[in-house]
N, C-alpha and C positions, 0 to 999 in steps of 0.2 A: 654642652658637649654630647650628652646623650641624644638630644634632639637632632644634632648633626648626624650621628651614627644611624639613627632610625631613618632619617630622610635619605641617607646614602644608600640604604637598602631598599629604597623605593616605597617606603610606607609614609605617604603624606596624610593618611587618615588617623595616625596615632598622635595624640597630644601629650607632650612631655612637659611637666611643670615641676617647679622647685618646691619641695616639701616645706621649706621654711616660710614660703608665702602662705601656705595653708595653715601653718601653726600660728603665724601672726594674726591672720583673719579670725581664727578660732579664739585666741586669747582676747583680741579686741572685742569680739562679739560677747564673750563672757563678761568682760568688764562693763560693757554697755548694759547688759541685763542686770548685773549686780547694782550698778548705779541707778537704773530705772526703778528697781524694787527697794532701793534704799538699804541694801544689805552691806554693812561695813566689812572690809577684809578682816579675816581672823589672823591675828599675829601671835606667835608663841613668845615665850620669854627670850628666846634667842633672836627674835626679830624677823624670823623667816615666816612667810605665809604658810598657813596650815590649811591648805585647800582640801576639801573632801575628794576622795577618789571614787570613780564610778564603781558601783557594786558594794559600797560600804554603807 
């Protein structure tokens, strides 16, 4: 929808993409790196992944 609005205003040089696709690509890339280096996922007592946050 945003893409249609941008093109409606004559801007064919602007690329509009869905952020969810970028998130999926980043998550999958992280999973591949983790698997490549043999790092197991860290799981807390509650069973949720306890991933490190940038800057920590």
